[in-house]
C-alpha positions as CSV (number, residue, x, y, z in Angstrom):
1,M,0.0,0.0,0.0
2,T,1.1,3.5,-0.7
3,S,0.5,6.4,1.8
4,Y,-0.7,9.8,0.8
5,E,-1.4,12.9,2.9
6,H,-2.7,16.4,2.3
7,R,-3.1,19.2,4.9
8,A,-5.1,22.4,4.5
9,P,-5.9,25.5,6.6
10,V,-9.6,26.2,7.1
11,E,-11.2,29.5,8.1
12,M,-13.5,27.8,10.5
13,A,-13.4,26.8,14.2
14,A,-12.1,23.2,14.6
15,R,-15.1,22.2,16.7
16,E,-17.5,23.4,14.1
17,L,-15.6,21.8,11.2
18,F,-15.3,18.5,13.0
19,E,-19.1,18.5,13.8
20,F,-19.7,18.8,10.1
21,L,-17.2,16.1,9.1
22,A,-18.4,13.6,11.8
23,R,-22.0,13.7,10.5
24,P,-23.1,10.6,8.6
25,G,-23.1,11.4,4.9
26,S,-20.7,14.3,5.0
27,L,-17.7,12.4,3.7
28,P,-18.9,9.6,1.4
29,Q,-19.9,11.8,-1.5
30,H,-16.4,13.4,-1.6
31,L,-14.0,10.6,-0.5
32,P,-13.8,7.5,-2.7
33,G,-14.0,4.2,-0.9
34,L,-16.4,5.4,1.8
35,S,-19.7,4.5,0.2
36,G,-19.9,1.0,1.8
37,T,-18.3,1.5,5.2
38,T,-19.2,3.3,8.4
39,P,-16.3,5.5,9.6
40,G,-15.0,5.4,13.2
41,I,-15.4,8.7,14.9
42,D,-13.2,9.8,17.8
43,H,-14.6,13.1,19.1
44,D,-11.8,13.6,21.7
45,R,-9.1,13.6,19.0
46,R,-11.4,15.1,16.3
47,R,-10.6,12.2,14.0
48,V,-12.6,10.2,11.5
49,S,-11.1,6.9,10.3
50,W,-12.2,4.2,7.9
51,A,-11.0,1.0,6.3
52,E,-12.5,-0.9,3.3
53,G,-10.6,-3.5,1.5
54,H,-7.4,-2.1,0.2
55,Y,-8.3,1.5,1.2
56,R,-7.7,3.1,4.6
57,G,-8.0,6.7,5.6
58,E,-8.0,9.1,8.4
59,L,-9.2,12.7,8.6
60,T,-8.1,14.8,11.5
61,V,-9.0,18.4,12.5
62,V,-6.9,20.5,14.9
63,D,-7.4,24.0,16.3
64,D,-5.2,26.6,14.6
65,G,-6.2,29.8,16.5
66,A,-9.5,31.7,16.9
67,G,-11.9,30.6,14.2
68,R,-9.2,28.7,12.3
69,S,-8.4,25.0,12.0
70,Q,-6.1,22.7,10.2
71,V,-7.5,19.6,8.5
72,T,-5.4,16.6,7.4
73,L,-6.5,13.8,5.1
74,A,-4.3,10.7,5.0
75,V,-5.0,7.6,3.0
76,E,-3.3,4.3,2.2
77,T,-4.3,2.5,-1.0
78,D,-3.2,0.1,-3.7
79,E,-5.0,2.3,-6.3
80,T,-2.9,3.7,-9.1
81,G,-3.2,7.0,-10.9
82,D,-3.0,10.5,-9.5
83,V,-4.1,9.7,-6.0
84,Q,-2.4,12.8,-4.5
85,R,-4.3,15.1,-6.8
86,E,-7.6,13.3,-6.1
87,L,-6.9,13.5,-2.4
88,E,-6.3,17.3,-2.6
89,E,-9.5,17.8,-4.7
90,A,-11.6,15.7,-2.3
91,L,-10.3,17.6,0.7
92,A,-11.0,21.0,-1.0
93,A,-14.5,19.9,-1.9
94,V,-15.5,18.7,1.6
95,V,-14.0,21.8,3.2
96,H,-15.8,24.1,0.7
97,R,-19.1,22.3,1.5
98,A,-18.5,22.7,5.3
99,T,-17.7,26.4,5.1
100,A,-20.6,27.1,2.7
101,E,-23.0,25.3,5.0
102,A,-21.7,27.3,8.0
103,D,-22.2,30.6,6.0
104,V,-25.8,29.6,5.1
105,D,-26.5,28.7,8.7
106,A,-25.0,32.0,10.0
107,A,-27.1,34.0,7.4
108,A,-30.3,32.2,8.4
109,K,-29.8,33.3,12.0
110,D,-29.4,36.9,11.0
111,D,-32.4,39.0,10.0
112,T,-30.4,41.5,7.9
113,W,-29.9,41.2,4.2
114,Y,-26.8,42.8,2.5
Protein backbone atom coordinates (compact mmCIF):
# COMPACT_ATOMS: atom_id res chain seq x y z
CA MET A 1 0.00 0.00 0.00
CA THR A 2 1.11 3.53 -0.70
CA SER A 3 0.48 6.38 1.77
CA TYR A 4 -0.71 9.84 0.75
CA GLU A 5 -1.41 12.91 2.86
CA HIS A 6 -2.71 16.42 2.35
CA ARG A 7 -3.09 19.19 4.94
CA ALA A 8 -5.06 22.40 4.51
CA PRO A 9 -5.87 25.49 6.59
CA VAL A 10 -9.57 26.24 7.09
CA GLU A 11 -11.20 29.52 8.12
CA MET A 12 -13.55 27.76 10.52
CA ALA A 13 -13.36 26.77 14.17
CA ALA A 14 -12.06 23.23 14.65
CA ARG A 15 -15.07 22.20 16.74
CA GLU A 16 -17.54 23.40 14.10
CA LEU A 17 -15.60 21.82 11.21
CA PHE A 18 -15.32 18.49 12.99
CA GLU A 19 -19.05 18.48 13.81
CA PHE A 20 -19.74 18.76 10.08
CA LEU A 21 -17.20 16.09 9.10
CA ALA A 22 -18.38 13.63 11.76
CA ARG A 23 -22.00 13.70 10.53
CA PRO A 24 -23.07 10.62 8.59
CA GLY A 25 -23.12 11.43 4.92
CA SER A 26 -20.69 14.34 5.01
CA LEU A 27 -17.70 12.41 3.69
CA PRO A 28 -18.88 9.57 1.40
CA GLN A 29 -19.89 11.83 -1.49
CA HIS A 30 -16.41 13.42 -1.57
CA LEU A 31 -14.05 10.64 -0.51
CA PRO A 32 -13.80 7.55 -2.70
CA GLY A 33 -14.03 4.23 -0.89
CA LEU A 34 -16.39 5.40 1.85
CA SER A 35 -19.68 4.48 0.23
CA GLY A 36 -19.91 1.04 1.81
CA THR A 37 -18.31 1.55 5.19
CA THR A 38 -19.17 3.26 8.45
CA PRO A 39 -16.31 5.48 9.59
CA GLY A 40 -15.03 5.41 13.15
CA ILE A 41 -15.41 8.73 14.92
CA ASP A 42 -13.16 9.84 17.79
CA HIS A 43 -14.64 13.09 19.12
CA ASP A 44 -11.85 13.61 21.67
CA ARG A 45 -9.14 13.60 18.99
CA ARG A 46 -11.38 15.08 16.28
CA ARG A 47 -10.58 12.17 14.01
CA VAL A 48 -12.65 10.21 11.50
CA SER A 49 -11.12 6.94 10.27
CA TRP A 50 -12.20 4.16 7.93
CA ALA A 51 -10.99 0.97 6.26
CA GLU A 52 -12.52 -0.85 3.34
CA GLY A 53 -10.62 -3.52 1.46
CA HIS A 54 -7.35 -2.06 0.23
CA TYR A 55 -8.28 1.49 1.21
CA ARG A 56 -7.72 3.06 4.62
CA GLY A 57 -8.02 6.65 5.62
CA GLU A 58 -8.04 9.14 8.42
CA LEU A 59 -9.20 12.72 8.59
CA THR A 60 -8.06 14.84 11.53
CA VAL A 61 -9.00 18.39 12.54
CA VAL A 62 -6.86 20.49 14.90
CA ASP A 63 -7.35 23.98 16.30
CA ASP A 64 -5.20 26.64 14.64
CA GLY A 65 -6.24 29.76 16.54
CA ALA A 66 -9.47 31.69 16.91
CA GLY A 67 -11.90 30.64 14.19
CA ARG A 68 -9.23 28.68 12.30
CA SER A 69 -8.36 25.04 11.99
CA GLN A 70 -6.05 22.70 10.16
CA VAL A 71 -7.47 19.56 8.51
CA THR A 72 -5.37 16.59 7.42
CA LEU A 73 -6.50 13.78 5.15
CA ALA A 74 -4.29 10.71 4.99
CA VAL A 75 -4.98 7.55 3.00
CA GLU A 76 -3.30 4.26 2.24
CA THR A 77 -4.32 2.53 -0.96
CA ASP A 78 -3.24 0.14 -3.68
CA GLU A 79 -4.96 2.33 -6.27
CA THR A 80 -2.89 3.74 -9.09
CA GLY A 81 -3.24 7.03 -10.90
CA ASP A 82 -2.95 10.52 -9.54
CA VAL A 83 -4.09 9.68 -6.01
CA GLN A 84 -2.42 12.75 -4.49
CA ARG A 85 -4.33 15.12 -6.79
CA GLU A 86 -7.60 13.28 -6.10
CA LEU A 87 -6.90 13.53 -2.36
CA GLU A 88 -6.29 17.28 -2.60
CA GLU A 89 -9.46 17.80 -4.65
CA ALA A 90 -11.56 15.69 -2.27
CA LEU A 91 -10.34 17.63 0.75
CA ALA A 92 -10.98 20.96 -0.99
CA ALA A 93 -14.52 19.86 -1.87
CA VAL A 94 -15.46 18.70 1.61
CA VAL A 95 -13.96 21.82 3.24
CA HIS A 96 -15.79 24.05 0.74
CA ARG A 97 -19.06 22.31 1.54
CA ALA A 98 -18.48 22.68 5.30
CA THR A 99 -17.70 26.40 5.12
CA ALA A 100 -20.57 27.08 2.69
CA GLU A 101 -23.01 25.32 5.01
CA ALA A 102 -21.69 27.31 7.98
CA ASP A 103 -22.18 30.55 6.00
CA VAL A 104 -25.76 29.61 5.12
CA ASP A 105 -26.52 28.71 8.74
CA ALA A 106 -25.05 32.00 9.96
CA ALA A 107 -27.05 33.98 7.41
CA ALA A 108 -30.25 32.20 8.41
CA LYS A 109 -29.76 33.26 12.03
CA ASP A 110 -29.35 36.92 11.03
CA ASP A 111 -32.38 39.00 10.00
CA THR A 112 -30.40 41.46 7.88
CA TRP A 113 -29.85 41.24 4.16
CA TYR A 114 -26.76 42.75 2.52
